[in-house]
C-alpha positions as CSV (number, residue, x, y, z in Angstrom):
1,M,-25.6,-64.6,-118.7
2,P,-22.9,-66.7,-120.7
3,V,-20.0,-64.8,-122.2
4,K,-16.8,-65.8,-124.0
5,G,-13.7,-64.1,-125.3
6,F,-10.0,-64.4,-125.2
7,P,-8.3,-62.9,-123.4
8,V,-11.1,-63.2,-120.7
9,P,-13.0,-59.9,-121.1
10,S,-13.5,-57.4,-118.3
11,V,-17.1,-56.6,-117.3
12,A,-18.7,-53.2,-116.6
13,L,-22.3,-52.2,-116.1
14,L,-23.2,-48.8,-117.6
15,R,-26.3,-46.7,-117.1
16,N,-26.9,-43.9,-119.6
17,G,-23.3,-44.5,-120.9
18,E,-21.7,-44.0,-117.5
19,P,-20.6,-46.5,-114.8
20,T,-23.5,-47.2,-112.5
21,P,-23.5,-45.0,-109.3
22,E,-23.1,-46.6,-105.9
23,T,-26.8,-45.8,-105.1
24,V,-27.9,-48.3,-107.8
25,S,-28.3,-51.8,-106.3
26,L,-27.8,-53.7,-109.6
27,K,-24.3,-55.1,-109.9
28,A,-22.6,-57.2,-112.6
29,I,-20.5,-60.0,-111.1
30,P,-18.1,-61.8,-113.5
31,L,-17.8,-65.6,-113.1
32,P,-16.0,-68.2,-115.3
33,G,-17.8,-68.2,-118.6
34,Q,-20.7,-66.0,-117.5
35,V,-21.8,-62.8,-115.9
36,Q,-24.4,-62.6,-113.1
37,L,-26.6,-59.5,-112.6
38,V,-27.4,-59.3,-108.9
39,L,-29.2,-56.9,-106.6
40,D,-26.9,-55.9,-103.8
41,N,-29.6,-54.6,-101.5
42,A,-31.0,-56.2,-98.3
43,D,-34.4,-54.7,-99.1
44,G,-34.6,-56.2,-102.6
45,A,-35.2,-54.3,-105.8
46,Q,-36.1,-50.7,-105.6
47,R,-37.9,-48.6,-108.2
48,S,-34.8,-46.4,-108.3
49,D,-32.9,-49.4,-109.8
50,R,-35.1,-49.5,-112.9
51,G,-33.8,-48.1,-116.2
52,K,-31.8,-48.9,-119.4
53,Y,-28.4,-50.5,-118.8
54,D,-25.6,-51.7,-121.0
55,L,-23.3,-54.6,-120.1
56,K,-19.9,-53.8,-121.5
57,L,-17.4,-56.6,-122.2
58,S,-13.8,-55.5,-123.1
59,N,-10.5,-57.2,-124.0
60,S,-7.6,-56.4,-126.3
61,A,-9.6,-57.6,-129.3
62,G,-12.4,-55.0,-128.7
63,D,-15.6,-54.2,-126.9
64,E,-19.1,-55.6,-126.9
65,L,-22.2,-53.8,-125.5
66,V,-25.3,-55.7,-124.5
67,P,-28.4,-53.6,-123.8
68,I,-30.5,-54.6,-120.8
69,N,-33.8,-53.0,-119.9
70,I,-34.7,-53.4,-116.2
71,D,-38.2,-52.7,-115.0
72,I,-39.2,-53.1,-111.3
73,L,-42.8,-53.2,-110.3
74,D,-43.9,-51.9,-106.9
75,R,-46.9,-50.4,-105.1
76,P,-47.5,-46.8,-106.1
77,E,-46.3,-43.7,-104.3
78,R,-48.9,-41.8,-102.3
79,P,-51.2,-39.5,-104.3
80,G,-49.9,-36.0,-105.0
81,D,-50.7,-33.4,-102.4
82,P,-52.5,-31.4,-101.3
83,L,-55.8,-33.2,-100.6
84,D,-58.2,-30.4,-101.3
85,V,-61.7,-30.1,-99.9
86,T,-64.0,-28.3,-102.3
87,D,-67.8,-27.6,-102.8
88,L,-68.4,-27.7,-99.1
89,A,-72.0,-27.9,-97.9
90,H,-73.7,-28.7,-94.6
91,D,-74.1,-32.4,-95.7
92,G,-71.2,-33.1,-98.0
93,C,-68.1,-32.0,-99.9
94,S,-65.8,-32.9,-102.7
95,L,-62.2,-34.1,-102.6
96,L,-59.5,-33.4,-105.2
97,W,-55.9,-34.7,-105.4
98,D,-53.2,-35.4,-108.0
99,A,-52.1,-38.8,-109.3
100,P,-48.9,-40.3,-107.7
101,E,-45.6,-39.1,-109.4
102,D,-44.7,-42.8,-109.6
103,D,-47.5,-45.4,-110.2
104,G,-45.1,-48.3,-109.3
105,G,-44.8,-49.4,-112.9
106,A,-48.3,-50.8,-112.9
107,P,-51.5,-48.9,-113.8
108,I,-53.5,-47.3,-110.9
109,T,-56.7,-49.3,-110.5
110,G,-58.4,-46.9,-108.1
111,Y,-58.2,-44.8,-105.0
112,E,-59.5,-45.7,-101.6
113,V,-61.1,-42.8,-99.7
114,E,-61.8,-42.8,-95.9
115,Q,-63.2,-40.2,-93.5
116,M,-63.0,-39.6,-89.7
117,D,-65.5,-37.7,-87.6
118,S,-63.0,-35.6,-85.5
119,T,-65.6,-33.6,-83.6
120,D,-64.5,-35.1,-80.3
121,G,-60.8,-35.3,-81.3
122,V,-58.5,-37.3,-83.7
123,N,-58.7,-41.0,-83.2
124,E,-56.8,-43.2,-85.6
125,E,-59.2,-46.0,-85.0
126,A,-62.1,-43.9,-86.1
127,W,-61.3,-44.0,-89.8
128,K,-64.1,-45.4,-91.9
129,P,-64.1,-46.4,-95.6
130,V,-66.2,-44.1,-97.8
131,K,-65.7,-45.5,-101.3
132,T,-63.2,-46.5,-104.0
133,V,-63.1,-44.2,-107.0
134,P,-61.3,-44.6,-110.4
135,K,-60.2,-40.9,-110.8
136,E,-58.5,-38.2,-108.7
137,E,-61.8,-36.9,-107.3
138,C,-64.6,-38.0,-105.0
139,R,-67.9,-36.6,-103.8
140,I,-68.8,-37.4,-100.2
141,G,-72.3,-37.1,-98.7
142,G,-74.0,-37.9,-95.5
143,L,-72.1,-35.5,-93.3
144,T,-73.6,-34.1,-90.1
145,E,-73.9,-30.3,-90.2
146,G,-71.6,-28.7,-87.7
147,N,-69.4,-31.8,-87.2
148,K,-65.7,-31.8,-87.9
149,Y,-64.1,-34.3,-90.4
150,R,-60.8,-35.4,-91.7
151,F,-60.3,-37.3,-95.0
152,R,-57.5,-39.4,-96.5
153,V,-56.9,-41.2,-99.8
154,R,-54.4,-43.8,-101.1
155,A,-53.7,-45.2,-104.6
156,V,-54.0,-48.9,-105.5
157,N,-52.3,-50.9,-108.2
158,A,-51.8,-54.6,-108.8
159,E,-48.7,-54.6,-106.6
160,G,-50.3,-53.1,-103.5
161,K,-51.5,-49.9,-101.8
162,S,-49.7,-46.6,-101.3
163,D,-49.3,-44.6,-98.2
164,W,-52.1,-42.3,-97.2
165,L,-52.5,-38.7,-98.3
166,Q,-54.5,-36.9,-95.5
167,T,-56.1,-33.5,-95.0
168,E,-54.0,-31.3,-92.8
169,K,-56.8,-29.9,-90.6
170,D,-60.4,-30.4,-89.6
171,T,-63.2,-29.5,-92.1
172,V,-66.5,-28.4,-90.5
173,A,-69.6,-29.5,-92.4
174,R,-71.4,-26.2,-93.2
175,D,-72.7,-24.2,-96.0
176,P,-70.0,-21.8,-97.3
177,W,-72.3,-18.8,-97.1
178,D,-73.8,-16.9,-94.2
179,P,-77.4,-15.9,-93.8
180,P,-78.2,-12.3,-94.9
181,E,-78.4,-9.5,-92.4
182,P,-81.9,-8.6,-91.3
183,P,-84.0,-6.4,-93.6
184,G,-84.3,-2.7,-92.8
185,P,-87.0,-1.6,-90.4
186,C,-90.5,-3.0,-91.1
187,S,-93.2,-0.3,-91.1
188,L,-97.0,-0.4,-91.3
189,V,-98.2,1.7,-94.2
190,D,-101.9,0.8,-94.3
191,W,-104.2,-1.4,-92.2
192,D,-107.8,-2.0,-91.3
193,K,-109.8,-4.5,-89.3
194,N,-108.9,-7.5,-91.5
195,F,-105.6,-6.6,-93.3
196,A,-102.2,-5.0,-92.9
197,E,-99.8,-3.6,-95.5
198,L,-96.1,-3.7,-94.7
199,E,-92.9,-2.2,-96.2
200,W,-89.3,-2.7,-95.5
201,S,-85.8,-2.1,-97.0
202,P,-83.4,-4.7,-98.2
203,P,-80.6,-6.1,-95.9
204,R,-77.3,-4.0,-95.9
205,S,-75.5,-7.2,-96.9
206,D,-76.5,-10.6,-98.3
207,N,-73.2,-12.1,-97.0
208,G,-72.2,-13.5,-100.4
209,S,-75.4,-15.2,-101.5
210,P,-78.2,-13.2,-103.2
211,V,-81.5,-12.8,-101.4
212,L,-84.0,-15.2,-102.9
213,K,-87.2,-14.2,-101.0
214,Y,-88.7,-12.6,-97.9
215,I,-90.9,-14.3,-95.4
216,V,-93.5,-12.3,-93.5
217,Q,-94.3,-13.8,-90.2
218,S,-97.2,-12.8,-87.9
219,R,-98.7,-13.6,-84.5
220,S,-101.5,-12.2,-82.4
221,K,-100.0,-10.0,-79.7
222,A,-100.7,-12.6,-77.0
223,A,-99.4,-15.6,-78.9
224,P,-96.0,-17.0,-78.1
225,T,-95.0,-18.3,-81.6
226,W,-94.6,-16.8,-85.0
227,T,-96.2,-18.3,-88.1
228,A,-95.5,-17.6,-91.8
229,A,-98.1,-15.3,-93.2
230,K,-96.8,-14.6,-96.7
231,E,-93.7,-15.0,-98.9
232,V,-92.7,-12.5,-101.6
233,G,-89.9,-12.4,-104.1
234,A,-86.5,-10.8,-103.7
235,R,-87.5,-7.6,-105.5
236,D,-90.7,-7.2,-103.5
237,L,-90.2,-5.0,-100.5
238,K,-93.8,-4.9,-99.4
239,A,-96.6,-7.3,-98.6
240,R,-100.3,-7.3,-97.8
241,V,-101.4,-9.7,-95.2
242,E,-105.1,-10.5,-95.2
243,S,-107.7,-12.5,-93.3
244,L,-106.8,-10.9,-89.9
245,K,-109.4,-11.3,-87.2
246,E,-111.3,-8.1,-86.4
247,G,-110.5,-6.5,-83.1
248,Q,-107.2,-8.4,-82.6
249,E,-103.7,-6.8,-82.4
250,Y,-101.0,-8.4,-84.5
251,E,-97.2,-8.3,-84.6
252,F,-95.4,-8.7,-87.9
253,R,-91.7,-9.2,-88.8
254,V,-89.8,-10.0,-92.0
255,I,-87.0,-12.4,-92.7
256,A,-84.6,-12.3,-95.7
257,V,-83.7,-15.7,-97.1
258,N,-80.8,-16.5,-99.4
259,K,-79.5,-20.1,-99.3
260,A,-79.9,-19.7,-95.6
261,A,-82.5,-17.9,-93.5
262,G,-81.4,-14.7,-91.7
263,D,-82.5,-13.0,-88.5
264,P,-85.8,-11.2,-88.6
265,A,-86.2,-7.4,-88.7
266,G,-87.7,-6.0,-85.5
267,P,-91.5,-6.5,-85.2
268,V,-94.2,-3.9,-85.8
269,V,-97.6,-4.0,-84.2
270,A,-100.8,-3.6,-86.2
271,K,-104.0,-2.6,-84.5
272,P,-107.5,-2.1,-86.0
273,R,-107.7,1.4,-87.5
274,F,-111.3,1.9,-86.4
275,L,-112.7,0.0,-83.5
276,K,-115.8,0.9,-81.5
277,P,-114.9,1.2,-77.8
278,Q,-115.4,-2.1,-75.9
279,I,-115.3,-2.4,-72.1
280,D,-114.0,-5.4,-70.2
281,R,-116.9,-5.6,-67.8
282,Q,-115.0,-7.9,-65.4
283,G,-113.9,-4.7,-63.6
284,L,-117.5,-3.5,-63.1
285,R,-118.8,-6.0,-60.6
286,P,-121.0,-4.8,-57.7
287,V,-119.0,-3.6,-54.8
288,Q,-120.1,-3.3,-51.1
289,L,-118.3,-1.0,-48.7
290,K,-119.0,0.9,-45.5
291,A,-120.1,4.5,-45.7
292,G,-117.2,6.9,-45.8
293,G,-114.7,4.3,-47.0
294,P,-112.6,4.6,-50.1
295,I,-113.4,2.8,-53.3
296,R,-111.1,1.9,-56.2
297,L,-112.3,0.7,-59.6
298,E,-110.2,-0.2,-62.6
299,V,-111.6,-1.0,-66.0
300,K,-109.9,-2.1,-69.2
301,F,-111.2,-1.2,-72.6
302,V,-110.2,-1.2,-76.3
303,G,-110.9,1.2,-79.2
304,E,-109.3,2.8,-82.2
305,P,-108.7,5.7,-82.2
306,P,-108.1,5.5,-78.4
307,P,-111.4,6.5,-76.8
308,E,-111.7,9.1,-74.0
309,A,-112.6,7.5,-70.6
310,I,-115.2,9.4,-68.4
311,W,-116.5,8.1,-65.1
312,T,-120.1,9.1,-64.2
313,I,-122.5,8.5,-61.2
314,G,-126.0,8.4,-62.6
315,D,-126.1,11.0,-65.3
316,K,-123.4,13.2,-63.8
317,Q,-119.6,13.1,-64.3
318,V,-117.7,12.2,-61.1
319,D,-116.8,15.3,-59.2
320,A,-113.0,15.8,-59.3
321,A,-113.1,17.1,-55.8
322,L,-114.4,13.7,-54.5
323,A,-112.4,11.3,-56.7
324,T,-109.2,11.1,-58.6
325,V,-109.6,9.8,-62.2
326,E,-106.7,8.3,-64.1
327,S,-106.7,6.9,-67.6
328,D,-104.5,5.5,-70.3
329,I,-105.1,4.3,-73.9
330,D,-106.5,1.0,-72.6
331,W,-107.6,1.5,-69.0
332,A,-109.2,3.9,-66.5
333,R,-109.5,4.1,-62.8
């Protein structure tokens, strides 16, 4: 910058009306007929050097102030922390953060977001780009339920990219609510050969998510798997299951469902209310034995109410002195 004056003026660089502090790299160097403004910093210009300066020239004839505005462009600072994980679900989440305190003097053009599956540990080579977004928020999908994840974000402007802002701990992909507790005991209030009516009480706790419905499951007593027999609303604490097969015993259980399915209440067994006695004749095959030898016969039967079992020979009941008769609700020997 050319200058003139007589006597030769002294030169001072002011910032906010005061001499520039030592931390400022910008210096005013007087030379014959001119003043040079130089950056006395091996790392070059810093954002801390920017601002409004005054070059002050002074001699015995007076003072002259020349305003100088210095703006230094740089890559942005990293986004403002923390990096918050919100709206967590089993397959996704949202990220929120603040804009950098200093955008580097150039507008932020976007934010790069990356994620790492940290289920098996943290590996810096496992970071994968997710997306670039224009604002300080991002919705992430495609997560695997139960896996652990970490996330990071950085700001971008025309001068470059900031340092990363990273989540401080693992995030497990899961729904933020727990399944409800099991419903109260399931009881059989009415039944017949082809239907069963059930009642139960609501769960003691829905664990933070209201019960949406109840699922009644059934299976024949000999079957290994349960099948859905009926669904009822959250206010319905009873159900009628129809189209049951006559003569078969069924088990029923009830599951409360909010945004997740809970454990079932303990099962209840439904038998036909009235069933004519039926004998399993496999136990009545002809038997040959030597005279005087013992004989043991066992026969299974069904019936509701449970029938009485009586052994006879011909038209006469077996003499208790000659044989011991034992019976239960579904067998006799």
